[in-house]
N, C-alpha and C positions, 0 to 999 in steps of 0.2 A: 188629343188622345189618341182615338182610334187609329188614326193614320200610323201611328207609331207602331202598333201592334200588324196592322195591315201588311207592310213592306215584309217584316221576316217571313208571314205567313205565305206572301206570293213568293218568295225566293224558295223556301222549302218546297211548296209545291211544283215549281218551275225544275227544280233540281230532281225530284223525284219522278217528274214527267219523262225527264231523258232516260230514265232507267225502266218505266215501265214498257215501253217497247221490248228491250231485251227480256225482261220478265215474261212477257207474254210470249215471246219467240221461243224460249226454254221451255216453258210451259206447253206449248204446241208441241215442241221437240220431243217432251217427254211423252205425252199423249199418242203422238206416232208410235214411238217405239214400244209402247205397253200395246198397241194396236195391232202390231205387224202380225202378230199369230192368227189373225182373222184371214189374212192372205193364205196361210199357209193350211187352213181348215177349210177354204173354200172347195167346193166340189164342182162347181160349174167353171170350167177353165176358162171359157169366153168371158164370162163376167170377172175372172180374177183378172184377166189379160187388160181387159178395160181399165178395171180400177186400178190395176198397180201401175199403168202408163201415167195415169194422173196424179199418182201419189210420189212418182219419181219425179214428176216436174214441181209438185210442190216442194219436195225436198230440196231441188235445185233453187226454188225461190227463196225458201228459209236460209238456204246456205248463202245467198247473196248478201243476206242480212247479218248473218253469223258464221263467216268462213272457218273458224277454227271449233264450232259445236262438234265434238266426239260422237256424240250420239247421232247427229244429222249424217256427219261422214260416214259412220258405220252403216246406218241403214241406207244411204246414196251407195255404198260400195257393193252392201250384200243384193240391194235391189236391182241395179242395173246389171251386174254378174248374174242374177238368178233370173232375169227377165230375158237376156240375151239366150240364156241356156233353154228355160222353158219354152220361150214362145219363138225364138228367132233363129236358132242354130240351124234348124231341119229345114225351115222353111224360107228364109231371107240370110244365107250365110254372111254376105258382104254386110248387112244392115248389124247383123250380130257382132260382129268385129268391132262396129262403133260403139256397141252397149258395152262389150265387154272393155273398151279401151276407157271408156267412162268410169266404170266400175273400179276397174285398176287404178286410174288417178285418185279418185276419191279413197282409195284404200291406203294408197302412199302417202297421200295427204295426212290420213289419220295416222300412220305411221311416223311423221313428223320430217320425213325426208325424202329424196327421189333415190331410192335403193335400186342397184342393179338386181336384174332377176335372179341371178345366183344368190344374192345375199338373202333373199326370202326367206329360204330355208332356215338359215342362221337365225333370222328374226321369229320364225315360228317357233324356234326351242328358246327364246329368250325370255328374260323376265318380261319383257313388252307384251308378249303374249297374254300374260295374267291379267294385266293392265287393259288390254283391247283385246279380247279372246277372240274374236272372228276375224279382225282386219287383215292379218297377214295371211289367213286361209284364203279370205276373199279376194285378196291380190293374186294370191297364187292361180285361183280358177280363173282369174278374170286374164290372167297372163296365158294359161293354158288352154283355156276355152277355145279360141280360136284355131289352136294346133288340132282338135279332135274332128 
């Protein structure tokens, strides 16, 4: 009689186990999104630079497991563009271009298509802008950053 109840319980826990990783991943994405303000408030730029680099790599690790997560894509786009502009643009312009490119790619992935640069202004004004408030702006910054 006990075996009769045990098999369905195992099946339920197995099914839920598959989604536990996704739930944990999305919870982590939410925590990172809410904590990003700590970088904007950091007064010690050397500390912010070190911390931001590791967080960008963490975002990429999380994106490997959930490649269409809009929160992660937005933070990666903003993070790579911001890191390039704040810490690399003046000191290491060649390296900054690489980071701008990565930020642009995450921004474009968030928008859901590979848009031509001239189309980004139109997206900026579109209804997608309301859905993903900074993605188009981030992609524009990442495209224009290397030109400055």
